Every structure is written in C-alpha cells, then in structure tokens.
Backbone atoms as SQL, in Angstrom:
CREATE TABLE atoms (id INTEGER PRIMARY KEY, chain TEXT, resi INTEGER, resn TEXT, atom TEXT, x REAL, y REAL, z REAL);
INSERT INTO atoms VALUES
  (1, 'A', 1, 'UNK', 'N', 150.010, 138.040, 151.096),
  (2, 'A', 1, 'UNK', 'CA', 150.733, 136.803, 151.327),
  (3, 'A', 1, 'UNK', 'C', 151.755, 136.994, 152.436),
  (4, 'A', 2, 'UNK', 'N', 152.385, 135.921, 152.804),
  (5, 'A', 2, 'UNK', 'CA', 153.389, 135.975, 153.864),
  (6, 'A', 2, 'UNK', 'C', 154.575, 136.844, 153.472),
  (7, 'A', 3, 'UNK', 'N', 154.893, 136.850, 152.188),
  (8, 'A', 3, 'UNK', 'CA', 156.054, 137.605, 151.706),
  (9, 'A', 3, 'UNK', 'C', 155.746, 139.080, 151.506),
  (10, 'A', 4, 'UNK', 'N', 154.515, 139.512, 151.801),
  (11, 'A', 4, 'UNK', 'CA', 154.149, 140.911, 151.633),
  (12, 'A', 4, 'UNK', 'C', 153.755, 141.263, 150.209),
  (13, 'A', 5, 'UNK', 'N', 153.510, 140.259, 149.377),
  (14, 'A', 5, 'UNK', 'CA', 153.101, 140.506, 147.997),
  (15, 'A', 5, 'UNK', 'C', 151.577, 140.511, 147.901),
  (16, 'A', 6, 'UNK', 'N', 151.097, 141.270, 146.950),
  (17, 'A', 6, 'UNK', 'CA', 149.665, 141.330, 146.707),
  (18, 'A', 6, 'UNK', 'C', 149.281, 140.244, 145.707),
  (19, 'A', 7, 'UNK', 'N', 148.189, 139.562, 145.964),
  (20, 'A', 7, 'UNK', 'CA', 147.686, 138.544, 145.049),
  (21, 'A', 7, 'UNK', 'C', 146.482, 139.104, 144.312),
  (22, 'A', 8, 'UNK', 'N', 146.496, 138.965, 142.992),
  (23, 'A', 8, 'UNK', 'CA', 145.407, 139.453, 142.159),
  (24, 'A', 8, 'UNK', 'C', 144.913, 138.296, 141.304),
  (25, 'A', 9, 'UNK', 'N', 143.607, 138.157, 141.208),
  (26, 'A', 9, 'UNK', 'CA', 143.032, 137.122, 140.357),
  (27, 'A', 9, 'UNK', 'C', 142.176, 137.770, 139.286),
  (28, 'A', 10, 'UNK', 'N', 142.091, 137.100, 138.147),
  (29, 'A', 10, 'UNK', 'CA', 141.298, 137.603, 137.025),
  (30, 'A', 10, 'UNK', 'C', 140.518, 136.449, 136.433),
  (31, 'A', 11, 'UNK', 'N', 139.256, 136.691, 136.196),
  (32, 'A', 11, 'UNK', 'CA', 138.430, 135.699, 135.520),
  (33, 'A', 11, 'UNK', 'C', 137.726, 136.400, 134.362),
  (34, 'A', 12, 'UNK', 'N', 137.968, 135.909, 133.161),
  (35, 'A', 12, 'UNK', 'CA', 137.346, 136.450, 131.961),
  (36, 'A', 12, 'UNK', 'C', 136.743, 135.282, 131.204),
  (37, 'A', 13, 'UNK', 'N', 135.516, 135.435, 130.746),
  (38, 'A', 13, 'UNK', 'CA', 134.872, 134.385, 129.974),
  (39, 'A', 13, 'UNK', 'C', 134.247, 134.973, 128.715),
  (40, 'A', 14, 'UNK', 'N', 134.480, 134.305, 127.607),
  (41, 'A', 14, 'UNK', 'CA', 133.906, 134.689, 126.320),
  (42, 'A', 14, 'UNK', 'C', 133.103, 133.502, 125.779),
  (43, 'A', 15, 'UNK', 'N', 132.179, 133.793, 124.894),
  (44, 'A', 15, 'UNK', 'CA', 131.394, 132.733, 124.260),
  (45, 'A', 15, 'UNK', 'C', 132.241, 131.858, 123.348),
  (46, 'A', 16, 'UNK', 'N', 133.310, 132.416, 122.822),
  (47, 'A', 16, 'UNK', 'CA', 134.103, 131.729, 121.802),
  (48, 'A', 16, 'UNK', 'C', 135.580, 131.763, 122.197),
  (49, 'A', 17, 'UNK', 'N', 136.194, 130.596, 122.361),
  (50, 'A', 17, 'UNK', 'CA', 137.597, 130.513, 122.758),
  (51, 'A', 17, 'UNK', 'C', 138.510, 131.174, 121.726),
  (52, 'A', 18, 'UNK', 'N', 138.247, 130.967, 120.451),
  (53, 'A', 18, 'UNK', 'CA', 139.085, 131.572, 119.406),
  (54, 'A', 18, 'UNK', 'C', 139.060, 133.092, 119.493),
  (55, 'A', 19, 'UNK', 'N', 137.882, 133.665, 119.741),
  (56, 'A', 19, 'UNK', 'CA', 137.781, 135.115, 119.872),
  (57, 'A', 19, 'UNK', 'C', 138.566, 135.592, 121.090),
  (58, 'A', 20, 'UNK', 'N', 138.473, 134.856, 122.183),
  (59, 'A', 20, 'UNK', 'CA', 139.179, 135.212, 123.409),
  (60, 'A', 20, 'UNK', 'C', 140.692, 135.219, 123.192),
  (61, 'A', 21, 'UNK', 'N', 141.193, 134.157, 122.576),
  (62, 'A', 21, 'UNK', 'CA', 142.631, 134.060, 122.317),
  (63, 'A', 21, 'UNK', 'C', 143.063, 135.152, 121.331),
  (64, 'A', 22, 'UNK', 'N', 142.246, 135.396, 120.327),
  (65, 'A', 22, 'UNK', 'CA', 142.555, 136.449, 119.353),
  (66, 'A', 22, 'UNK', 'C', 142.604, 137.822, 119.994),
  (67, 'A', 23, 'UNK', 'N', 141.640, 138.118, 120.869),
  (68, 'A', 23, 'UNK', 'CA', 141.635, 139.404, 121.558),
  (69, 'A', 23, 'UNK', 'C', 142.863, 139.572, 122.444),
  (70, 'A', 24, 'UNK', 'N', 143.223, 138.521, 123.170),
  (71, 'A', 24, 'UNK', 'CA', 144.384, 138.597, 124.055),
  (72, 'A', 24, 'UNK', 'C', 145.665, 138.827, 123.261),
  (73, 'A', 25, 'UNK', 'N', 145.801, 138.109, 122.159),
  (74, 'A', 25, 'UNK', 'CA', 146.992, 138.270, 121.314),
  (75, 'A', 25, 'UNK', 'C', 147.039, 139.664, 120.703),
  (76, 'A', 26, 'UNK', 'N', 145.903, 140.118, 120.185),
  (77, 'A', 26, 'UNK', 'CA', 145.831, 141.448, 119.573),
  (78, 'A', 26, 'UNK', 'C', 146.084, 142.546, 120.608),
  (79, 'A', 27, 'UNK', 'N', 145.564, 142.373, 121.810),
  (80, 'A', 27, 'UNK', 'CA', 145.762, 143.371, 122.867),
  (81, 'A', 27, 'UNK', 'C', 147.241, 143.514, 123.214),
  (82, 'A', 28, 'UNK', 'N', 147.939, 142.383, 123.309),
  (83, 'A', 28, 'UNK', 'CA', 149.365, 142.435, 123.613),
  (84, 'A', 28, 'UNK', 'C', 150.136, 143.085, 122.455),
  (85, 'A', 29, 'UNK', 'N', 149.816, 142.689, 121.219),
  (86, 'A', 29, 'UNK', 'CA', 150.491, 143.268, 120.050),
  (87, 'A', 29, 'UNK', 'C', 150.241, 144.770, 119.967),
  (88, 'A', 30, 'UNK', 'N', 149.022, 145.197, 120.267),
  (89, 'A', 30, 'UNK', 'CA', 148.687, 146.622, 120.258),
  (90, 'A', 30, 'UNK', 'C', 149.501, 147.374, 121.298),
  (91, 'A', 31, 'UNK', 'N', 149.655, 146.783, 122.471),
  (92, 'A', 31, 'UNK', 'CA', 150.431, 147.443, 123.528),
  (93, 'A', 31, 'UNK', 'C', 151.908, 147.539, 123.155),
  (94, 'A', 32, 'UNK', 'N', 152.440, 146.505, 122.523),
  (95, 'A', 32, 'UNK', 'CA', 153.832, 146.557, 122.053),
  (96, 'A', 32, 'UNK', 'C', 153.987, 147.656, 121.006),
  (97, 'A', 33, 'UNK', 'N', 153.052, 147.727, 120.063),
  (98, 'A', 33, 'UNK', 'CA', 153.110, 148.757, 119.015),
  (99, 'A', 33, 'UNK', 'C', 153.003, 150.157, 119.619),
  (100, 'A', 34, 'UNK', 'N', 152.107, 150.330, 120.577),
  (101, 'A', 34, 'UNK', 'CA', 151.990, 151.639, 121.247),
  (102, 'A', 34, 'UNK', 'C', 153.285, 152.002, 121.955),
  (103, 'A', 35, 'UNK', 'N', 153.945, 151.010, 122.541),
  (104, 'A', 35, 'UNK', 'CA', 155.203, 151.276, 123.234),
  (105, 'A', 35, 'UNK', 'C', 156.299, 151.685, 122.258),
  (106, 'A', 36, 'UNK', 'N', 156.273, 151.078, 121.075),
  (107, 'A', 36, 'UNK', 'CA', 157.316, 151.366, 120.086),
  (108, 'A', 36, 'UNK', 'C', 157.056, 152.678, 119.337),
  (109, 'A', 37, 'UNK', 'N', 155.798, 152.916, 118.990),
  (110, 'A', 37, 'UNK', 'CA', 155.478, 154.033, 118.097),
  (111, 'A', 37, 'UNK', 'C', 154.589, 155.088, 118.717),
  (112, 'A', 38, 'UNK', 'N', 154.023, 154.818, 119.877),
  (113, 'A', 38, 'UNK', 'CA', 153.132, 155.772, 120.531),
  (114, 'A', 38, 'UNK', 'C', 151.765, 155.784, 119.873),
  (115, 'A', 39, 'UNK', 'N', 150.815, 156.370, 120.566),
  (116, 'A', 39, 'UNK', 'CA', 149.462, 156.470, 120.023),
  (117, 'A', 39, 'UNK', 'C', 149.053, 157.919, 119.841),
  (118, 'A', 40, 'UNK', 'N', 149.989, 158.833, 120.049),
  (119, 'A', 40, 'UNK', 'CA', 149.698, 160.239, 119.844),
  (120, 'A', 40, 'UNK', 'C', 149.297, 160.988, 121.102),
  (121, 'A', 41, 'UNK', 'N', 149.094, 160.286, 122.214),
  (122, 'A', 41, 'UNK', 'CA', 148.714, 160.976, 123.444),
  (123, 'A', 41, 'UNK', 'C', 149.967, 161.331, 124.241),
  (124, 'A', 42, 'UNK', 'N', 149.797, 162.263, 125.149),
  (125, 'A', 42, 'UNK', 'CA', 150.932, 162.711, 125.964),
  (126, 'A', 42, 'UNK', 'C', 151.387, 161.642, 126.952),
  (127, 'A', 43, 'UNK', 'N', 150.528, 160.665, 127.250),
  (128, 'A', 43, 'UNK', 'CA', 150.865, 159.599, 128.193),
  (129, 'A', 43, 'UNK', 'C', 151.858, 158.600, 127.616),
  (130, 'A', 44, 'UNK', 'N', 152.200, 158.724, 126.331),
  (131, 'A', 44, 'UNK', 'CA', 153.067, 157.760, 125.662),
  (132, 'A', 44, 'UNK', 'C', 154.552, 158.070, 125.800),
  (133, 'A', 45, 'UNK', 'N', 154.919, 159.001, 126.649),
  (134, 'A', 45, 'UNK', 'CA', 156.316, 159.397, 126.768),
  (135, 'A', 45, 'UNK', 'C', 157.200, 158.232, 127.227),
  (136, 'A', 46, 'UNK', 'N', 156.665, 157.346, 128.046),
  (137, 'A', 46, 'UNK', 'CA', 157.419, 156.208, 128.562),
  (138, 'A', 46, 'UNK', 'C', 156.832, 154.916, 128.000),
  (139, 'A', 47, 'UNK', 'N', 157.663, 154.082, 127.357),
  (140, 'A', 47, 'UNK', 'CA', 157.153, 152.804, 126.842),
  (141, 'A', 47, 'UNK', 'C', 156.627, 151.924, 127.978),
  (142, 'A', 48, 'UNK', 'N', 155.534, 151.217, 127.721),
  (143, 'A', 48, 'UNK', 'CA', 154.971, 150.334, 128.739),
  (144, 'A', 48, 'UNK', 'C', 155.491, 148.911, 128.603),
  (145, 'A', 49, 'UNK', 'N', 155.985, 148.542, 127.429),
  (146, 'A', 49, 'UNK', 'CA', 156.561, 147.220, 127.199),
  (147, 'A', 49, 'UNK', 'C', 158.003, 147.413, 126.740),
  (148, 'A', 50, 'UNK', 'N', 158.931, 146.992, 127.558),
  (149, 'A', 50, 'UNK', 'CA', 160.350, 147.153, 127.234),
  (150, 'A', 50, 'UNK', 'C', 160.837, 145.959, 126.414),
  (151, 'A', 51, 'UNK', 'N', 161.911, 146.118, 125.663),
  (152, 'A', 51, 'UNK', 'CA', 162.449, 144.984, 124.898),
  (153, 'A', 51, 'UNK', 'C', 162.842, 143.832, 125.830),
  (154, 'A', 52, 'UNK', 'N', 162.632, 142.625, 125.357),
  (155, 'A', 52, 'UNK', 'CA', 162.990, 141.451, 126.143),
  (156, 'A', 52, 'UNK', 'C', 161.856, 140.461, 126.196),
  (157, 'A', 53, 'UNK', 'N', 162.046, 139.438, 126.988),
  (158, 'A', 53, 'UNK', 'CA', 161.046, 138.384, 127.170),
  (159, 'A', 53, 'UNK', 'C', 160.607, 138.417, 128.622),
  (160, 'A', 54, 'UNK', 'N', 159.301, 138.472, 128.832),
  (161, 'A', 54, 'UNK', 'CA', 158.760, 138.600, 130.178),
  (162, 'A', 54, 'UNK', 'C', 157.567, 137.678, 130.363),
  (163, 'A', 55, 'UNK', 'N', 157.323, 137.287, 131.601),
  (164, 'A', 55, 'UNK', 'CA', 156.062, 136.673, 131.957),
  (165, 'A', 55, 'UNK', 'C', 155.036, 137.807, 132.037),
  (166, 'A', 56, 'UNK', 'N', 153.753, 137.536, 131.796),
  (167, 'A', 56, 'UNK', 'CA', 152.751, 138.610, 131.853),
  (168, 'A', 56, 'UNK', 'C', 152.768, 139.391, 133.169),
  (169, 'A', 57, 'UNK', 'N', 152.994, 138.718, 134.278),
  (170, 'A', 57, 'UNK', 'CA', 152.996, 139.413, 135.569),
  (171, 'A', 57, 'UNK', 'C', 154.184, 140.355, 135.722),
  (172, 'A', 58, 'UNK', 'N', 155.188, 140.209, 134.870),
  (173, 'A', 58, 'UNK', 'CA', 156.367, 141.073, 134.947),
  (174, 'A', 58, 'UNK', 'C', 156.190, 142.368, 134.168),
  (175, 'A', 59, 'UNK', 'N', 155.126, 142.463, 133.385),
  (176, 'A', 59, 'UNK', 'CA', 154.854, 143.709, 132.676),
  (177, 'A', 59, 'UNK', 'C', 154.458, 144.781, 133.680),
  (178, 'A', 60, 'UNK', 'N', 154.661, 146.014, 133.329),
  (179, 'A', 60, 'UNK', 'CA', 154.289, 147.110, 134.211),
  (180, 'A', 60, 'UNK', 'C', 152.788, 147.222, 134.390),
  (181, 'A', 61, 'UNK', 'N', 152.388, 147.910, 135.429),
  (182, 'A', 61, 'UNK', 'CA', 150.965, 148.037, 135.754),
  (183, 'A', 61, 'UNK', 'C', 150.189, 148.678, 134.614),
  (184, 'A', 62, 'UNK', 'N', 150.723, 149.731, 134.038),
  (185, 'A', 62, 'UNK', 'CA', 150.012, 150.425, 132.950),
  (186, 'A', 62, 'UNK', 'C', 149.825, 149.522, 131.740),
  (187, 'A', 63, 'UNK', 'N', 150.834, 148.741, 131.393),
  (188, 'A', 63, 'UNK', 'CA', 150.723, 147.811, 130.263),
  (189, 'A', 63, 'UNK', 'C', 149.652, 146.772, 130.542),
  (190, 'A', 64, 'UNK', 'N', 149.644, 146.214, 131.752),
  (191, 'A', 64, 'UNK', 'CA', 148.626, 145.214, 132.105),
  (192, 'A', 64, 'UNK', 'C', 147.226, 145.811, 132.049),
  (193, 'A', 65, 'UNK', 'N', 147.061, 147.028, 132.572),
  (194, 'A', 65, 'UNK', 'CA', 145.744, 147.681, 132.555),
  (195, 'A', 65, 'UNK', 'C', 145.269, 147.913, 131.125),
  (196, 'A', 66, 'UNK', 'N', 146.164, 148.386, 130.248),
  (197, 'A', 66, 'UNK', 'CA', 145.802, 148.625, 128.851),
  (198, 'A', 66, 'UNK', 'C', 145.404, 147.333, 128.147),
  (199, 'A', 67, 'UNK', 'N', 146.157, 146.262, 128.388),
  (200, 'A', 67, 'UNK', 'CA', 145.856, 144.972, 127.764),
  (201, 'A', 67, 'UNK', 'C', 144.522, 144.434, 128.272),
  (202, 'A', 68, 'UNK', 'N', 144.281, 144.495, 129.577),
  (203, 'A', 68, 'UNK', 'CA', 143.033, 143.980, 130.135),
  (204, 'A', 68, 'UNK', 'C', 141.824, 144.782, 129.672),
  (205, 'A', 69, 'UNK', 'N', 142.008, 146.064, 129.419),
  (206, 'A', 69, 'UNK', 'CA', 140.912, 146.889, 128.908),
  (207, 'A', 69, 'UNK', 'C', 140.425, 146.376, 127.552),
  (208, 'A', 70, 'UNK', 'N', 141.347, 145.935, 126.711),
  (209, 'A', 70, 'UNK', 'CA', 140.984, 145.386, 125.399),
  (210, 'A', 70, 'UNK', 'C', 140.398, 143.985, 125.550),
  (211, 'A', 71, 'UNK', 'N', 140.987, 143.170, 126.417),
  (212, 'A', 71, 'UNK', 'CA', 140.578, 141.773, 126.575),
  (213, 'A', 71, 'UNK', 'C', 139.139, 141.648, 127.080),
  (214, 'A', 72, 'UNK', 'N', 138.677, 142.597, 127.870),
  (215, 'A', 72, 'UNK', 'CA', 137.327, 142.458, 128.413),
  (216, 'A', 72, 'UNK', 'C', 136.231, 142.760, 127.386),
  (217, 'A', 73, 'UNK', 'N', 136.618, 143.185, 126.193),
  (218, 'A', 73, 'UNK', 'CA', 135.637, 143.427, 125.127),
  (219, 'A', 73, 'UNK', 'C', 134.851, 142.148, 124.838),
  (220, 'A', 74, 'UNK', 'N', 133.556, 142.251, 124.809),
  (221, 'A', 74, 'UNK', 'CA', 132.633, 141.140, 124.530),
  (222, 'A', 74, 'UNK', 'C', 132.690, 140.000, 125.545),
  (223, 'A', 75, 'UNK', 'N', 133.302, 140.216, 126.690),
  (224, 'A', 75, 'UNK', 'CA', 133.323, 139.174, 127.727),
  (225, 'A', 75, 'UNK', 'C', 131.987, 139.181, 128.462),
  (226, 'A', 76, 'UNK', 'N', 131.451, 137.996, 128.760),
  (227, 'A', 76, 'UNK', 'CA', 130.223, 137.965, 129.546),
  (228, 'A', 76, 'UNK', 'C', 130.528, 137.837, 131.036),
  (229, 'A', 77, 'UNK', 'N', 131.774, 137.522, 131.381),
  (230, 'A', 77, 'UNK', 'CA', 132.239, 137.550, 132.761),
  (231, 'A', 77, 'UNK', 'C', 133.580, 138.259, 132.770),
  (232, 'A', 78, 'UNK', 'N', 133.713, 139.259, 133.620),
  (233, 'A', 78, 'UNK', 'CA', 134.995, 139.944, 133.785),
  (234, 'A', 78, 'UNK', 'C', 135.102, 140.328, 135.250),
  (235, 'A', 79, 'UNK', 'N', 135.919, 139.602, 135.977),
  (236, 'A', 79, 'UNK', 'CA', 136.093, 139.858, 137.404),
  (237, 'A', 79, 'UNK', 'C', 137.574, 140.009, 137.709),
  (238, 'A', 80, 'UNK', 'N', 137.915, 141.101, 138.339),
  (239, 'A', 80, 'UNK', 'CA', 139.286, 141.345, 138.773),
  (240, 'A', 80, 'UNK', 'C', 139.242, 141.498, 140.277),
  (241, 'A', 81, 'UNK', 'N', 139.843, 140.548, 140.986),
  (242, 'A', 81, 'UNK', 'CA', 139.796, 140.575, 142.452),
  (243, 'A', 81, 'UNK', 'C', 141.170, 140.745, 143.057),
  (244, 'A', 82, 'UNK', 'N', 141.221, 141.399, 144.181),
  (245, 'A', 82, 'UNK', 'CA', 142.486, 141.602, 144.892),
  (246, 'A', 82, 'UNK', 'C', 142.392, 141.028, 146.272);
C-alpha cells in the first residue's frame, strides 16, 4: 500500500456455517488457553495472546498462524494471499 503496509487476504469456505463459526471460536479460545497455560512445548515461553481487547489483525503473527491452522480444518477452500 501507499503507507508501506502489507495487505493480506484470506478466503476460507466450509460446507456448514455453524461448523465454521465453531472452529473459529474454538481456535481463538485454544490459543488464549495456550498463552495462559502453555501446551508443553519449548515454543510456549512467550504468550501469543496478551491480556486486553484486540482486533484480530492486532494479534501477533504466531497467534494468527496458530488460529488459522485450526480454522482451515475441513475447509474446502483455503486461500491466503499476500
């Protein structure tokens, strides 16, 4: 963009809207829980979701990647473009 920011687009499609919304909600909750309690791996030293209220784009890159990894489950379309 003109401001030097990178634009990223995501398209995900599921057969069932309820499943899609459920997966997205569960993925975010899982990431919050991992940030609070860890998952046992060495990569958990730094929380990926900090306390507070954020827009999804304000989350860190690692948190977004972890959430999107769960969300693409059972998707028949998953496109991430830059």
